[in-house]
N, C-alpha and C positions, 0 to 999 in steps of 0.2 A: 481255660485250660493252656498254658504255655507248650507248644510242641517242640521249643527249641530245647527246653529244659527237658523234657520227655525224650528226644533224639539223643541229647548227650548222655544221658542215663542209661539208655538203650544200649547203645554202643559202646560205653565203657563197661558196662556190668557184664556185656557178652565177652568181651575180651579177659575181665577178671575170671568169670565162670569156664571160659575154654582153658585158662592158664591153671587154675586150681585142680578141675579135673584130670588135666593132662598129669600135673605132679601127682596126684592119688593114684591115678592108674598105673602110673612106672612103680611108685610105691608098693602098689598091692600085687602086682605082676612079678617083683623081685623080693617079693617076702617069703619066709620058712611057711610052707603049709601047713605047719604044727600051730603057726602062730594064728592063722585063719581058719583054723579047723571048725569053727562055728559055722562059718561062712563057706565050708567047702562046694556046697551045690552052686552057690551064686559065683564063687571064683571059677568054677569050672566051665559054666555058662559064660562068663564073662572072656574065658580066655578061648573058648569056640566063637564067640562073635567078633573077636580080635582077628581071629585066623580068616573068619567068613566076611567080614567088611574092611577090615581094616583100621588101626587105632585113629586115623583122623576122622573118620564116619561115626566111629563109635563115641569119641570125644564130642564131636559136634552134637549126637543126638542126646547124649545125656546132659550137656550144657543146656540144650533148649529146654529139655523136659524140666531141669529144676527152675529156668526161668519162667517157663510157663505155669509152674505150680505156685511159685513163691509169688508171679503176678497177680494170681486168682486169688490166693490167700491174702494180698495185701487189700486187695479191692473189695474183697466180703469182709475182712476185718473195718475197713474205713466207711462200708454201707452197714454195719448191723446185721450181716446175713451170715454169719457163723452159725450153724445148727449147734455148735457146741456152748453156745451163749458166753464165750470166751474169744478175745480176741489172739490169733496163734502167733501171728508175727509183730503184732504192732503193740506197743505198750500205752496202759491206760494214761490219761492226761495227768502231766507231773511225775511222770515214772519213764524209766529209761529202759526196762527189759520187757519182753513180751509177757504179755499178761498170763499166758498159760504158765509162764516159768514164776513168773511172781507168784500167781495163786496156788501153785506147786510147794513153794517155798513157805506158804502159811499153811500147808497140810490140805489142800483141795486139789484132786484130781477128776475132772468129768468121767462118771463111770462109764463112758461111751469107748474112751481110749484103753485099748491093750496093751498096757504097761506092766512092767515088775515095778510094783508101787513099794515093796519092801526095799527092793535095791534103789528107788531113787531118794527113799527116804534115808539110806545108810549112807548114798554119796552125799546130802544135803547134810547130814549131821557127822559127816568125818568118819563114820565105821568104816567105809571102804576107801581107801587111799585113791586119788586120783589127781592128776596136774590139774584139772580144771573142772572140779564137780559140778559147777551151774552150767556150764557149756555141754558136759555130757549128759546131764538131765535133760537139757533142751533139745538135744538131738534125739533123745529116745521120745520126749511130747511132740517134736515136729513130725518125726516119722508116724507115730502114734495117729497123729491128726490126719496126715494124708492117707493112712489107711482106712480111717473110719469115713473120711470123706467119700473115698472110693465105693464104699458100699451106697452112698448116695448118687456120686457123680461119677459112674465108672467110666465116663468118655473123657473125664478130665483128670481124674486122678486114679492111675495107676495104682495095683498092689505092689506095695514097696516090700518085697520079700526078695529082690532080685539085687543085682549089682548096682542098679542105681543108686540105694541108699549108701552102699560101700564108697561110691564117689562123690557122697556129698562134701561140698568143702569143710574143713575142718572148724574154723572159727567161726561161731554162728550166733554171738552175744555181743562182742565188743564193738564199740565205735567203727572200726573198720570192717567190720563183717560184710559179707552180702545182704544178711538180713537188716541189718541198718540202712544198708543202701537203698534198697526197696522201700524202706519206710520214709527214708530222704526223698528218693528220687520219685515216688507217686504220691503227691501231697494229698491231703483231705480234699482239697478243693478239685484236684484232677480226677479224683476218683468218683466224683458226683455225676461223671460223663461215661457212660458205658462204652464210647468210642475210644476211651484211653487205652483200651487192651488191643484195639486194631491199631491205632498209631504205634504203639509199643511193638507190635508185631513186625510191622514195615520198618521200623527204625531198627529194630535187631536184625533183620535179614539184609539191610542197607548195605554193608560192607560185604557181604558175601554176592550180592548181585554185582556191585564194581568189579569183584574179583572175575566173575563168571562173563562180563560184558568184556573187561579187558583181555582175556585169553583170545576173542576173536574167532575162535574156532567153534565147531559143531558143540552145542550146549549138550552134556550128559544128562540123561533121564534124571538123575538125582538132583541135578541143579534147576530143573524147570520151574518148580516152585518158587526159588529165590528170584529168578530170572523175570518172571511173569507176573507175580502177585503184587498188587498193590491196594492199600485201603483207601476205599470212597470215604471222602469228606462227608459230613452229614448233611451241607446245604444241599451238595448233588444228590444225595440219596433223596431227599424231599422232592427237589426238582423233577428227579425222575418217576417217584411214586405218586405225586399231586397230578403230574400229566398222563398220567396211565390209569392205574387204579381208582383214584379220585374223581380225576374227568370222567369215567365211566358210572360212576356212582352220580355225580352231577347232572350227567345227561340223562339219567332216569328219574333224577330227585332234583330237578333244578331249584327247589326251595329250600334244599338241606341246609342246615348250620355250618356243615362241613367247610362250606368256601370261606367262613371266617377264619378258618385255621389252616389256610393254603395259601402262604406269601409267593410262593413261586408258581401259582397256578398261572397260565397263560390261556386267555380268553382268545379262541380264532374263531373265523367264520365258520370252520369246519367243526367245531364244537358245537355250534348251533342246529347244524343239520339234523335233518330226521333220520339219517341213515348211520346208526350206531347199534350196538348190540343190545339187545332189550333185556333185562333183566329185573326181577321184582323183589328179591330180598337179598340182605346180605349174605346168606348162606349159598348163594350162587356164584359168589366171588372166590376165586382160588389164586394166591399168590404162589409163583414158582420162582426161585432164585435157582439157577442152573449152576453157578460159581458161588454159592453163598459163603464160602469161607469162615469167617467167625459169626456170620449171620449179622452183620449189620443193616442190612437193608431189610432183611426180615424183623427186626427188632421195629424199625419204623411203621413197617407194614402191619405191626400187630397194633401199634399206635392209632393208625388209620382204621383200622378196622374195630378197635375199641370205640372212635369218635363215630363211625358210621353207626354203630350199635346204640349210641346215646339217644 
């Protein structure tokens, strides 16, 4: 995994998303209410939130929300994890458009997606005029995919019936689109490691962290995450858990094959002492990460517990 490329991708994409969301926000706020009558409730909420937290904070929130969603979608696509059985933002090998759009153009739309299939077909057949029918169709499919995934993973995919949908960047399918950036920026190889998402989060907030530190004043409450959060590399996670959880298991089970899977385990005189917590089964082990973030340490902890149960 090339973290230097991931850093460039995350920081460049953050800027693109912030600029795109800002442009759309200004457009929506200045548009005639009649034009947006179908989104009246969302626009009302949007204006209330602008008054409550300000434009800058709202733009930051929406940009990161879309970064987070698209990052998760790309990771799921690359690993075959999509419950829809179709890749949402990635193309099939040899194709250029997202698989969901390609399949829709062939007449197939998963039943799980709540979309107006008649409108989609009419757009693709030219019965409904649109400056970019494929882009409009894909926008509907992307939003519907996120809403379906909300029913499965509500902690990651919020229901898109709010202004977040309104502030989605316009261009979604060209080679200059945000979607294309995610497919190119998160390579198939990168996505084989779950920690890619932790690195991307750290790189995404890196510029904001520098801004907070440069201010040299008291850190605002809303800036504390950007100023303090760090992603823990895999080798450090392994070192920490192999010399805590795994150490305890080995002290109680010195002949366990787990030792062969612990390259960072340090054998000390203390580890050979009889003065340690006595346990008789894996069920007595509990792993708690009080600042778990995206759960990177917990993921490796699960791996260790799996090996302990073997």
